[in-house]
mmCIF file of the N, C-alpha and C atoms, coordinates in Angstrom:
data_MODEL
# 
_entry.id   MODEL 
# 
loop_
_atom_site.group_PDB 
_atom_site.id 
_atom_site.type_symbol 
_atom_site.label_atom_id 
_atom_site.label_alt_id 
_atom_site.label_comp_id 
_atom_site.label_asym_id 
_atom_site.label_entity_id 
_atom_site.label_seq_id 
_atom_site.pdbx_PDB_ins_code 
_atom_site.Cartn_x 
_atom_site.Cartn_y 
_atom_site.Cartn_z 
_atom_site.occupancy 
_atom_site.B_iso_or_equiv 
_atom_site.pdbx_formal_charge 
_atom_site.auth_seq_id 
_atom_site.auth_comp_id 
_atom_site.auth_asym_id 
_atom_site.auth_atom_id 
_atom_site.pdbx_PDB_model_num 
ATOM 1   N N  . MET A 1 1  ? 58.245 66.082 93.203 1.00 0.00 ? 1  MET A N  1 
ATOM 2   C CA . MET A 1 1  ? 58.098 64.839 92.466 1.00 0.00 ? 1  MET A CA 1 
ATOM 3   C C  . MET A 1 1  ? 57.348 65.130 91.174 1.00 0.00 ? 1  MET A C  1 
ATOM 4   N N  . SER A 1 2  ? 57.668 64.337 90.177 1.00 0.00 ? 2  SER A N  1 
ATOM 5   C CA . SER A 1 2  ? 57.010 64.429 88.895 1.00 0.00 ? 2  SER A CA 1 
ATOM 6   C C  . SER A 1 2  ? 56.953 63.008 88.335 1.00 0.00 ? 2  SER A C  1 
ATOM 7   N N  . TYR A 1 3  ? 56.202 62.807 87.279 1.00 0.00 ? 3  TYR A N  1 
ATOM 8   C CA . TYR A 1 3  ? 56.124 61.466 86.731 1.00 0.00 ? 3  TYR A CA 1 
ATOM 9   C C  . TYR A 1 3  ? 55.888 61.491 85.225 1.00 0.00 ? 3  TYR A C  1 
ATOM 10  N N  . MET A 1 4  ? 56.275 60.392 84.591 1.00 0.00 ? 4  MET A N  1 
ATOM 11  C CA . MET A 1 4  ? 55.996 60.134 83.178 1.00 0.00 ? 4  MET A CA 1 
ATOM 12  C C  . MET A 1 4  ? 55.552 58.672 83.099 1.00 0.00 ? 4  MET A C  1 
ATOM 13  N N  . LEU A 1 5  ? 54.273 58.432 83.210 1.00 0.00 ? 5  LEU A N  1 
ATOM 14  C CA . LEU A 1 5  ? 53.803 57.055 83.274 1.00 0.00 ? 5  LEU A CA 1 
ATOM 15  C C  . LEU A 1 5  ? 53.714 56.367 81.913 1.00 0.00 ? 5  LEU A C  1 
ATOM 16  N N  . GLN A 1 6  ? 53.982 57.104 80.838 1.00 0.00 ? 6  GLN A N  1 
ATOM 17  C CA . GLN A 1 6  ? 54.111 56.468 79.528 1.00 0.00 ? 6  GLN A CA 1 
ATOM 18  C C  . GLN A 1 6  ? 55.569 56.433 79.091 1.00 0.00 ? 6  GLN A C  1 
ATOM 19  N N  . GLY A 1 7  ? 56.464 57.018 79.876 1.00 0.00 ? 7  GLY A N  1 
ATOM 20  C CA . GLY A 1 7  ? 57.867 57.073 79.500 1.00 0.00 ? 7  GLY A CA 1 
ATOM 21  C C  . GLY A 1 7  ? 58.080 58.018 78.335 1.00 0.00 ? 7  GLY A C  1 
ATOM 22  N N  . GLY A 1 8  ? 59.277 57.985 77.785 1.00 0.00 ? 8  GLY A N  1 
ATOM 23  C CA . GLY A 1 8  ? 59.580 58.843 76.654 1.00 0.00 ? 8  GLY A CA 1 
ATOM 24  C C  . GLY A 1 8  ? 61.046 58.805 76.289 1.00 0.00 ? 8  GLY A C  1 
ATOM 25  N N  . PRO A 1 9  ? 61.397 59.362 75.124 1.00 0.00 ? 9  PRO A N  1 
ATOM 26  C CA . PRO A 1 9  ? 62.790 59.354 74.676 1.00 0.00 ? 9  PRO A CA 1 
ATOM 27  C C  . PRO A 1 9  ? 63.605 60.475 75.315 1.00 0.00 ? 9  PRO A C  1 
ATOM 28  N N  . ALA A 1 10 ? 64.898 60.250 75.389 1.00 0.00 ? 10 ALA A N  1 
ATOM 29  C CA . ALA A 1 10 ? 65.833 61.271 75.877 1.00 0.00 ? 10 ALA A CA 1 
ATOM 30  C C  . ALA A 1 10 ? 67.071 61.232 74.991 1.00 0.00 ? 10 ALA A C  1 
ATOM 31  N N  . ALA A 1 11 ? 67.602 62.402 74.669 1.00 0.00 ? 11 ALA A N  1 
ATOM 32  C CA . ALA A 1 11 ? 68.798 62.468 73.830 1.00 0.00 ? 11 ALA A CA 1 
ATOM 33  C C  . ALA A 1 11 ? 70.053 62.099 74.618 1.00 0.00 ? 11 ALA A C  1 
ATOM 34  N N  . SER A 1 12 ? 70.066 62.429 75.910 1.00 0.00 ? 12 SER A N  1 
ATOM 35  C CA . SER A 1 12 ? 71.270 62.217 76.711 1.00 0.00 ? 12 SER A CA 1 
ATOM 36  C C  . SER A 1 12 ? 70.914 62.046 78.178 1.00 0.00 ? 12 SER A C  1 
ATOM 37  N N  . ASN A 1 13 ? 71.633 61.173 78.842 1.00 0.00 ? 13 ASN A N  1 
ATOM 38  C CA . ASN A 1 13 ? 71.485 60.996 80.284 1.00 0.00 ? 13 ASN A CA 1 
ATOM 39  C C  . ASN A 1 13 ? 72.422 61.935 81.042 1.00 0.00 ? 13 ASN A C  1 
ATOM 40  N N  . THR A 1 14 ? 73.331 62.594 80.320 1.00 0.00 ? 14 THR A N  1 
ATOM 41  C CA . THR A 1 14 ? 74.323 63.437 80.984 1.00 0.00 ? 14 THR A CA 1 
ATOM 42  C C  . THR A 1 14 ? 74.220 64.915 80.628 1.00 0.00 ? 14 THR A C  1 
ATOM 43  N N  . ASP A 1 15 ? 73.627 65.235 79.485 1.00 0.00 ? 15 ASP A N  1 
ATOM 44  C CA . ASP A 1 15 ? 73.554 66.626 79.020 1.00 0.00 ? 15 ASP A CA 1 
ATOM 45  C C  . ASP A 1 15 ? 72.101 67.092 78.950 1.00 0.00 ? 15 ASP A C  1 
ATOM 46  N N  . PRO A 1 16 ? 71.668 67.946 79.884 1.00 0.00 ? 16 PRO A N  1 
ATOM 47  C CA . PRO A 1 16 ? 70.274 68.380 79.890 1.00 0.00 ? 16 PRO A CA 1 
ATOM 48  C C  . PRO A 1 16 ? 69.891 69.244 78.685 1.00 0.00 ? 16 PRO A C  1 
ATOM 49  N N  . PHE A 1 17 ? 70.865 69.737 77.924 1.00 0.00 ? 17 PHE A N  1 
ATOM 50  C CA . PHE A 1 17 ? 70.568 70.601 76.784 1.00 0.00 ? 17 PHE A CA 1 
ATOM 51  C C  . PHE A 1 17 ? 70.691 69.898 75.437 1.00 0.00 ? 17 PHE A C  1 
ATOM 52  N N  . ALA A 1 18 ? 70.996 68.594 75.441 1.00 0.00 ? 18 ALA A N  1 
ATOM 53  C CA . ALA A 1 18 ? 71.148 67.840 74.191 1.00 0.00 ? 18 ALA A CA 1 
ATOM 54  C C  . ALA A 1 18 ? 69.816 67.780 73.449 1.00 0.00 ? 18 ALA A C  1 
ATOM 55  N N  . MET A 1 19 ? 69.847 68.127 72.181 1.00 0.00 ? 19 MET A N  1 
ATOM 56  C CA . MET A 1 19 ? 68.645 68.088 71.350 1.00 0.00 ? 19 MET A CA 1 
ATOM 57  C C  . MET A 1 19 ? 68.561 66.795 70.535 1.00 0.00 ? 19 MET A C  1 
ATOM 58  N N  . GLU A 1 20 ? 69.690 66.102 70.426 1.00 0.00 ? 20 GLU A N  1 
ATOM 59  C CA . GLU A 1 20 ? 69.735 64.817 69.739 1.00 0.00 ? 20 GLU A CA 1 
ATOM 60  C C  . GLU A 1 20 ? 70.894 64.028 70.318 1.00 0.00 ? 20 GLU A C  1 
ATOM 61  N N  . PRO A 1 21 ? 70.870 62.703 70.173 1.00 0.00 ? 21 PRO A N  1 
ATOM 62  C CA . PRO A 1 21 ? 71.961 61.891 70.716 1.00 0.00 ? 21 PRO A CA 1 
ATOM 63  C C  . PRO A 1 21 ? 73.287 62.212 70.039 1.00 0.00 ? 21 PRO A C  1 
ATOM 64  N N  . PRO A 1 22 ? 74.400 61.914 70.700 1.00 0.00 ? 22 PRO A N  1 
ATOM 65  C CA . PRO A 1 22 ? 75.703 62.095 70.054 1.00 0.00 ? 22 PRO A CA 1 
ATOM 66  C C  . PRO A 1 22 ? 75.773 61.240 68.783 1.00 0.00 ? 22 PRO A C  1 
ATOM 67  N N  . GLU A 1 23 ? 76.613 61.658 67.846 1.00 0.00 ? 23 GLU A N  1 
ATOM 68  C CA . GLU A 1 23 ? 76.759 60.928 66.590 1.00 0.00 ? 23 GLU A CA 1 
ATOM 69  C C  . GLU A 1 23 ? 77.073 59.457 66.860 1.00 0.00 ? 23 GLU A C  1 
ATOM 70  N N  . GLY A 1 24 ? 76.318 58.589 66.217 1.00 0.00 ? 24 GLY A N  1 
ATOM 71  C CA . GLY A 1 24 ? 76.516 57.150 66.371 1.00 0.00 ? 24 GLY A CA 1 
ATOM 72  C C  . GLY A 1 24 ? 75.767 56.537 67.536 1.00 0.00 ? 24 GLY A C  1 
ATOM 73  N N  . ALA A 1 25 ? 75.118 57.351 68.350 1.00 0.00 ? 25 ALA A N  1 
ATOM 74  C CA . ALA A 1 25 ? 74.370 56.834 69.510 1.00 0.00 ? 25 ALA A CA 1 
ATOM 75  C C  . ALA A 1 25 ? 72.876 56.851 69.211 1.00 0.00 ? 25 ALA A C  1 
ATOM 76  N N  . ASP A 1 26 ? 72.155 55.999 69.894 1.00 0.00 ? 26 ASP A N  1 
ATOM 77  C CA . ASP A 1 26 ? 70.700 55.956 69.758 1.00 0.00 ? 26 ASP A CA 1 
ATOM 78  C C  . ASP A 1 26 ? 70.040 56.803 70.831 1.00 0.00 ? 26 ASP A C  1 
ATOM 79  N N  . TRP A 1 27 ? 68.783 57.138 70.603 1.00 0.00 ? 27 TRP A N  1 
ATOM 80  C CA . TRP A 1 27 ? 67.988 57.796 71.631 1.00 0.00 ? 27 TRP A CA 1 
ATOM 81  C C  . TRP A 1 27 ? 67.843 56.840 72.802 1.00 0.00 ? 27 TRP A C  1 
ATOM 82  N N  . LEU A 1 28 ? 67.844 57.377 74.006 1.00 0.00 ? 28 LEU A N  1 
ATOM 83  C CA . LEU A 1 28 ? 67.562 56.577 75.194 1.00 0.00 ? 28 LEU A CA 1 
ATOM 84  C C  . LEU A 1 28 ? 66.051 56.496 75.341 1.00 0.00 ? 28 LEU A C  1 
ATOM 85  N N  . TRP A 1 29 ? 65.558 55.395 75.807 1.00 0.00 ? 29 TRP A N  1 
ATOM 86  C CA . TRP A 1 29 ? 64.134 55.281 76.085 1.00 0.00 ? 29 TRP A CA 1 
ATOM 87  C C  . TRP A 1 29 ? 63.958 55.046 77.577 1.00 0.00 ? 29 TRP A C  1 
ATOM 88  N N  . ASP A 1 30 ? 63.300 55.984 78.229 1.00 0.00 ? 30 ASP A N  1 
ATOM 89  C CA . ASP A 1 30 ? 62.965 55.828 79.640 1.00 0.00 ? 30 ASP A CA 1 
ATOM 90  C C  . ASP A 1 30 ? 61.538 55.329 79.701 1.00 0.00 ? 30 ASP A C  1 
ATOM 91  N N  . GLY A 1 31 ? 61.359 54.148 80.273 1.00 0.00 ? 31 GLY A N  1 
ATOM 92  C CA . GLY A 1 31 ? 60.014 53.625 80.460 1.00 0.00 ? 31 GLY A CA 1 
ATOM 93  C C  . GLY A 1 31 ? 59.283 54.436 81.520 1.00 0.00 ? 31 GLY A C  1 
ATOM 94  N N  . PRO A 1 32 ? 58.126 53.970 81.947 1.00 0.00 ? 32 PRO A N  1 
ATOM 95  C CA . PRO A 1 32 ? 57.382 54.688 82.983 1.00 0.00 ? 32 PRO A CA 1 
ATOM 96  C C  . PRO A 1 32 ? 58.258 54.923 84.217 1.00 0.00 ? 32 PRO A C  1 
ATOM 97  N N  . HIS A 1 33 ? 58.215 56.156 84.747 1.00 0.00 ? 33 HIS A N  1 
ATOM 98  C CA . HIS A 1 33 ? 59.072 56.476 85.891 1.00 0.00 ? 33 HIS A CA 1 
ATOM 99  C C  . HIS A 1 33 ? 58.537 57.665 86.680 1.00 0.00 ? 33 HIS A C  1 
ATOM 100 N N  . ILE A 1 34 ? 59.049 57.758 87.890 1.00 0.00 ? 34 ILE A N  1 
ATOM 101 C CA . ILE A 1 34 ? 58.815 58.901 88.771 1.00 0.00 ? 34 ILE A CA 1 
ATOM 102 C C  . ILE A 1 34 ? 60.136 59.653 88.854 1.00 0.00 ? 34 ILE A C  1 
ATOM 103 N N  . MET A 1 35 ? 60.084 60.978 88.837 1.00 0.00 ? 35 MET A N  1 
ATOM 104 C CA . MET A 1 35 ? 61.289 61.797 88.966 1.00 0.00 ? 35 MET A CA 1 
ATOM 105 C C  . MET A 1 35 ? 61.257 62.502 90.319 1.00 0.00 ? 35 MET A C  1 
ATOM 106 N N  . VAL A 1 36 ? 62.341 62.384 91.045 1.00 0.00 ? 36 VAL A N  1 
ATOM 107 C CA . VAL A 1 36 ? 62.456 63.045 92.349 1.00 0.00 ? 36 VAL A CA 1 
ATOM 108 C C  . VAL A 1 36 ? 63.468 64.176 92.206 1.00 0.00 ? 36 VAL A C  1 
ATOM 109 N N  . ILE A 1 37 ? 63.025 65.373 92.496 1.00 0.00 ? 37 ILE A N  1 
ATOM 110 C CA . ILE A 1 37 ? 63.880 66.558 92.392 1.00 0.00 ? 37 ILE A CA 1 
ATOM 111 C C  . ILE A 1 37 ? 64.161 67.042 93.807 1.00 0.00 ? 37 ILE A C  1 
ATOM 112 N N  . ALA A 1 38 ? 65.399 67.423 94.076 1.00 0.00 ? 38 ALA A N  1 
ATOM 113 C CA . ALA A 1 38 ? 65.779 67.883 95.413 1.00 0.00 ? 38 ALA A CA 1 
ATOM 114 C C  . ALA A 1 38 ? 66.496 69.227 95.308 1.00 0.00 ? 38 ALA A C  1 
ATOM 115 N N  . PRO A 1 39 ? 66.411 70.046 96.358 1.00 0.00 ? 39 PRO A N  1 
ATOM 116 C CA . PRO A 1 39 ? 67.085 71.345 96.317 1.00 0.00 ? 39 PRO A CA 1 
ATOM 117 C C  . PRO A 1 39 ? 68.610 71.233 96.246 1.00 0.00 ? 39 PRO A C  1 
ATOM 118 N N  . ASP A 1 40 ? 69.157 70.103 96.715 1.00 0.00 ? 40 ASP A N  1 
ATOM 119 C CA . ASP A 1 40 ? 70.599 69.890 96.666 1.00 0.00 ? 40 ASP A CA 1 
ATOM 120 C C  . ASP A 1 40 ? 70.876 68.591 95.916 1.00 0.00 ? 40 ASP A C  1 
ATOM 121 N N  . PRO A 1 41 ? 71.311 68.656 94.655 1.00 0.00 ? 41 PRO A N  1 
ATOM 122 C CA . PRO A 1 41 ? 71.557 67.442 93.877 1.00 0.00 ? 41 PRO A CA 1 
ATOM 123 C C  . PRO A 1 41 ? 72.553 66.480 94.532 1.00 0.00 ? 41 PRO A C  1 
ATOM 124 N N  . ALA A 1 42 ? 73.347 66.948 95.480 1.00 0.00 ? 42 ALA A N  1 
ATOM 125 C CA . ALA A 1 42 ? 74.288 66.061 96.180 1.00 0.00 ? 42 ALA A CA 1 
ATOM 126 C C  . ALA A 1 42 ? 73.545 64.978 96.960 1.00 0.00 ? 42 ALA A C  1 
ATOM 127 N N  . MET A 1 43 ? 72.264 65.172 97.201 1.00 0.00 ? 43 MET A N  1 
ATOM 128 C CA . MET A 1 43 ? 71.462 64.162 97.899 1.00 0.00 ? 43 MET A CA 1 
ATOM 129 C C  . MET A 1 43 ? 71.402 62.857 97.109 1.00 0.00 ? 43 MET A C  1 
ATOM 130 N N  . PHE A 1 44 ? 71.710 62.922 95.817 1.00 0.00 ? 44 PHE A N  1 
ATOM 131 C CA . PHE A 1 44 ? 71.634 61.741 94.968 1.00 0.00 ? 44 PHE A CA 1 
ATOM 132 C C  . PHE A 1 44 ? 72.981 61.059 94.769 1.00 0.00 ? 44 PHE A C  1 
ATOM 133 N N  . ASP A 1 45 ? 74.010 61.516 95.453 1.00 0.00 ? 45 ASP A N  1 
ATOM 134 C CA . ASP A 1 45 ? 75.366 60.998 95.233 1.00 0.00 ? 45 ASP A CA 1 
ATOM 135 C C  . ASP A 1 45 ? 75.493 59.493 95.452 1.00 0.00 ? 45 ASP A C  1 
ATOM 136 N N  . ALA A 1 46 ? 74.641 58.891 96.265 1.00 0.00 ? 46 ALA A N  1 
ATOM 137 C CA . ALA A 1 46 ? 74.748 57.457 96.558 1.00 0.00 ? 46 ALA A CA 1 
ATOM 138 C C  . ALA A 1 46 ? 74.129 56.592 95.460 1.00 0.00 ? 46 ALA A C  1 
ATOM 139 N N  . PHE A 1 47 ? 73.455 57.201 94.487 1.00 0.00 ? 47 PHE A N  1 
ATOM 140 C CA . PHE A 1 47 ? 72.778 56.448 93.438 1.00 0.00 ? 47 PHE A CA 1 
ATOM 141 C C  . PHE A 1 47 ? 73.628 56.364 92.178 1.00 0.00 ? 47 PHE A C  1 
ATOM 142 N N  . PRO A 1 48 ? 73.460 55.281 91.404 1.00 0.00 ? 48 PRO A N  1 
ATOM 143 C CA . PRO A 1 48 ? 74.220 55.159 90.157 1.00 0.00 ? 48 PRO A CA 1 
ATOM 144 C C  . PRO A 1 48 ? 73.725 56.154 89.104 1.00 0.00 ? 48 PRO A C  1 
ATOM 145 N N  . THR A 1 49 ? 74.515 56.337 88.071 1.00 0.00 ? 49 THR A N  1 
ATOM 146 C CA . THR A 1 49 ? 74.138 57.229 86.978 1.00 0.00 ? 49 THR A CA 1 
ATOM 147 C C  . THR A 1 49 ? 73.874 56.463 85.687 1.00 0.00 ? 49 THR A C  1 
ATOM 148 N N  . GLU A 1 50 ? 73.917 55.147 85.740 1.00 0.00 ? 50 GLU A N  1 
ATOM 149 C CA . GLU A 1 50 ? 73.722 54.320 84.548 1.00 0.00 ? 50 GLU A CA 1 
ATOM 150 C C  . GLU A 1 50 ? 72.251 54.162 84.203 1.00 0.00 ? 50 GLU A C  1 
ATOM 151 N N  . HIS A 1 51 ? 71.890 54.601 83.027 1.00 0.00 ? 51 HIS A N  1 
ATOM 152 C CA . HIS A 1 51 ? 70.540 54.408 82.496 1.00 0.00 ? 51 HIS A CA 1 
ATOM 153 C C  . HIS A 1 51 ? 70.336 52.923 82.217 1.00 0.00 ? 51 HIS A C  1 
ATOM 154 N N  . GLY A 1 52 ? 69.194 52.398 82.585 1.00 0.00 ? 52 GLY A N  1 
ATOM 155 C CA . GLY A 1 52 ? 68.890 51.005 82.273 1.00 0.00 ? 52 GLY A CA 1 
ATOM 156 C C  . GLY A 1 52 ? 69.554 50.002 83.191 1.00 0.00 ? 52 GLY A C  1 
ATOM 157 N N  . ALA A 1 53 ? 70.008 50.429 84.360 1.00 0.00 ? 53 ALA A N  1 
ATOM 158 C CA . ALA A 1 53 ? 70.659 49.513 85.300 1.00 0.00 ? 53 ALA A CA 1 
ATOM 159 C C  . ALA A 1 53 ? 69.642 48.672 86.067 1.00 0.00 ? 53 ALA A C  1 
ATOM 160 N N  . GLY A 1 54 ? 68.354 48.951 85.875 1.00 0.00 ? 54 GLY A N  1 
ATOM 161 C CA . GLY A 1 54 ? 67.327 48.142 86.523 1.00 0.00 ? 54 GLY A CA 1 
ATOM 162 C C  . GLY A 1 54 ? 66.793 48.709 87.816 1.00 0.00 ? 54 GLY A C  1 
ATOM 163 N N  . GLY A 1 55 ? 67.165 49.912 88.156 1.00 0.00 ? 55 GLY A N  1 
ATOM 164 C CA . GLY A 1 55 ? 66.666 50.526 89.383 1.00 0.00 ? 55 GLY A CA 1 
ATOM 165 C C  . GLY A 1 55 ? 66.801 52.030 89.285 1.00 0.00 ? 55 GLY A C  1 
ATOM 166 N N  . PRO A 1 56 ? 66.616 52.706 90.403 1.00 0.00 ? 56 PRO A N  1 
ATOM 167 C CA . PRO A 1 56 ? 66.750 54.169 90.387 1.00 0.00 ? 56 PRO A CA 1 
ATOM 168 C C  . PRO A 1 56 ? 68.158 54.600 89.951 1.00 0.00 ? 56 PRO A C  1 
ATOM 169 N N  . TYR A 1 57 ? 68.224 55.695 89.229 1.00 0.00 ? 57 TYR A N  1 
ATOM 170 C CA . TYR A 1 57 ? 69.511 56.245 88.804 1.00 0.00 ? 57 TYR A CA 1 
ATOM 171 C C  . TYR A 1 57 ? 69.379 57.758 88.674 1.00 0.00 ? 57 TYR A C  1 
ATOM 172 N N  . VAL A 1 58 ? 70.517 58.433 88.664 1.00 0.00 ? 58 VAL A N  1 
ATOM 173 C CA . VAL A 1 58 ? 70.536 59.889 88.567 1.00 0.00 ? 58 VAL A CA 1 
ATOM 174 C C  . VAL A 1 58 ? 70.688 60.291 87.101 1.00 0.00 ? 58 VAL A C  1 
ATOM 175 N N  . MET A 1 59 ? 69.776 61.122 86.642 1.00 0.00 ? 59 MET A N  1 
ATOM 176 C CA . MET A 1 59 ? 69.869 61.678 85.296 1.00 0.00 ? 59 MET A CA 1 
ATOM 177 C C  . MET A 1 59 ? 70.443 63.077 85.411 1.00 0.00 ? 59 MET A C  1 
ATOM 178 N N  . TRP A 1 60 ? 71.331 63.431 84.510 1.00 0.00 ? 60 TRP A N  1 
ATOM 179 C CA . TRP A 1 60 ? 71.994 64.728 84.447 1.00 0.00 ? 60 TRP A CA 1 
ATOM 180 C C  . TRP A 1 60 ? 72.795 65.032 85.714 1.00 0.00 ? 60 TRP A C  1 
ATOM 181 N N  . ALA A 1 61 ? 73.452 63.998 86.237 1.00 0.00 ? 61 ALA A N  1 
ATOM 182 C CA . ALA A 1 61 ? 74.295 64.154 87.430 1.00 0.00 ? 61 ALA A CA 1 
ATOM 183 C C  . ALA A 1 61 ? 75.343 65.231 87.207 1.00 0.00 ? 61 ALA A C  1 
ATOM 184 N N  . GLY A 1 62 ? 75.676 65.939 88.271 1.00 0.00 ? 62 GLY A N  1 
ATOM 185 C CA . GLY A 1 62 ? 76.708 66.969 88.203 1.00 0.00 ? 62 GLY A CA 1 
ATOM 186 C C  . GLY A 1 62 ? 76.216 68.283 87.622 1.00 0.00 ? 62 GLY A C  1 
ATOM 187 N N  . THR A 1 63 ? 74.915 68.385 87.347 1.00 0.00 ? 63 THR A N  1 
ATOM 188 C CA . THR A 1 63 ? 74.337 69.639 86.845 1.00 0.00 ? 63 THR A CA 1 
ATOM 189 C C  . THR A 1 63 ? 73.267 70.110 87.825 1.00 0.00 ? 63 THR A C  1 
ATOM 190 N N  . PRO A 1 64 ? 72.853 71.363 87.731 1.00 0.00 ? 64 PRO A N  1 
ATOM 191 C CA . PRO A 1 64 ? 71.761 71.831 88.597 1.00 0.00 ? 64 PRO A CA 1 
ATOM 192 C C  . PRO A 1 64 ? 70.430 71.148 88.281 1.00 0.00 ? 64 PRO A C  1 
ATOM 193 N N  . TYR A 1 65 ? 70.382 70.394 87.167 1.00 0.00 ? 65 TYR A N  1 
ATOM 194 C CA . TYR A 1 65 ? 69.154 69.730 86.740 1.00 0.00 ? 65 TYR A CA 1 
ATOM 195 C C  . TYR A 1 65 ? 69.109 68.252 87.148 1.00 0.00 ? 65 TYR A C  1 
ATOM 196 N N  . ALA A 1 66 ? 70.070 67.811 87.931 1.00 0.00 ? 66 ALA A N  1 
ATOM 197 C CA . ALA A 1 66 ? 70.123 66.412 88.359 1.00 0.00 ? 66 ALA A CA 1 
ATOM 198 C C  . ALA A 1 66 ? 68.835 66.034 89.083 1.00 0.00 ? 66 ALA A C  1 
ATOM 199 N N  . HIS A 1 67 ? 68.369 64.831 88.776 1.00 0.00 ? 67 HIS A N  1 
ATOM 200 C CA . HIS A 1 67 ? 67.185 64.321 89.456 1.00 0.00 ? 67 HIS A CA 1 
ATOM 201 C C  . HIS A 1 67 ? 67.242 62.796 89.469 1.00 0.00 ? 67 HIS A C  1 
ATOM 202 N N  . LEU A 1 68 ? 66.520 62.202 90.397 1.00 0.00 ? 68 LEU A N  1 
ATOM 203 C CA . LEU A 1 68 ? 66.492 60.753 90.542 1.00 0.00 ? 68 LEU A CA 1 
ATOM 204 C C  . LEU A 1 68 ? 65.364 60.192 89.688 1.00 0.00 ? 68 LEU A C  1 
ATOM 205 N N  . MET A 1 69 ? 65.706 59.253 88.837 1.00 0.00 ? 69 MET A N  1 
ATOM 206 C CA . MET A 1 69 ? 64.727 58.566 87.991 1.00 0.00 ? 69 MET A CA 1 
ATOM 207 C C  . MET A 1 69 ? 64.400 57.229 88.680 1.00 0.00 ? 69 MET A C  1 
ATOM 208 N N  . VAL A 1 70 ? 63.131 57.016 88.974 1.00 0.00 ? 70 VAL A N  1 
ATOM 209 C CA . VAL A 1 70 ? 62.705 55.787 89.652 1.00 0.00 ? 70 VAL A CA 1 
ATOM 210 C C  . VAL A 1 70 ? 61.743 55.039 88.732 1.00 0.00 ? 70 VAL A C  1 
ATOM 211 N N  . PRO A 1 71 ? 62.215 53.946 88.111 1.00 0.00 ? 71 PRO A N  1 
ATOM 212 C CA . PRO A 1 71 ? 61.339 53.175 87.227 1.00 0.00 ? 71 PRO A CA 1 
ATOM 213 C C  . PRO A 1 71 ? 60.120 52.650 87.992 1.00 0.00 ? 71 PRO A C  1 
ATOM 214 N N  . THR A 1 72 ? 58.978 52.631 87.316 1.00 0.00 ? 72 THR A N  1 
ATOM 215 C CA . THR A 1 72 ? 57.770 52.087 87.953 1.00 0.00 ? 72 THR A CA 1 
ATOM 216 C C  . THR A 1 72 ? 57.430 50.710 87.436 1.00 0.00 ? 72 THR A C  1 
ATOM 217 N N  . THR A 1 73 ? 58.200 50.209 86.456 1.00 0.00 ? 73 THR A N  1 
ATOM 218 C CA . THR A 1 73 ? 58.039 48.861 85.946 1.00 0.00 ? 73 THR A CA 1 
ATOM 219 C C  . THR A 1 73 ? 59.421 48.254 85.751 1.00 0.00 ? 73 THR A C  1 
ATOM 220 N N  . VAL A 1 74 ? 59.459 46.938 85.710 1.00 0.00 ? 74 VAL A N  1 
ATOM 221 C CA . VAL A 1 74 ? 60.718 46.233 85.449 1.00 0.00 ? 74 VAL A CA 1 
ATOM 222 C C  . VAL A 1 74 ? 60.727 45.849 83.981 1.00 0.00 ? 74 VAL A C  1 
ATOM 223 N N  . GLU A 1 75 ? 61.787 46.205 83.276 1.00 0.00 ? 75 GLU A N  1 
ATOM 224 C CA . GLU A 1 75 ? 61.881 45.888 81.844 1.00 0.00 ? 75 GLU A CA 1 
ATOM 225 C C  . GLU A 1 75 ? 62.741 44.689 81.616 1.00 0.00 ? 75 GLU A C  1 
# 
């Protein structure tokens, strides 16, 4: 487990190596959250991958860097 209680920007919810958002897209803002990392990313298959859906979601799904993002506040 890891956490970012001040949140922070992300270039991409799907590409762990993105240094900036795709052309025409804005930076994503992840509010305060807990990150759950598992040895087998398939453990997260039941969770959505949509950023900002209002609950836990998988960031970087389909990569070895997939992890569950669990918001700690409601936006």
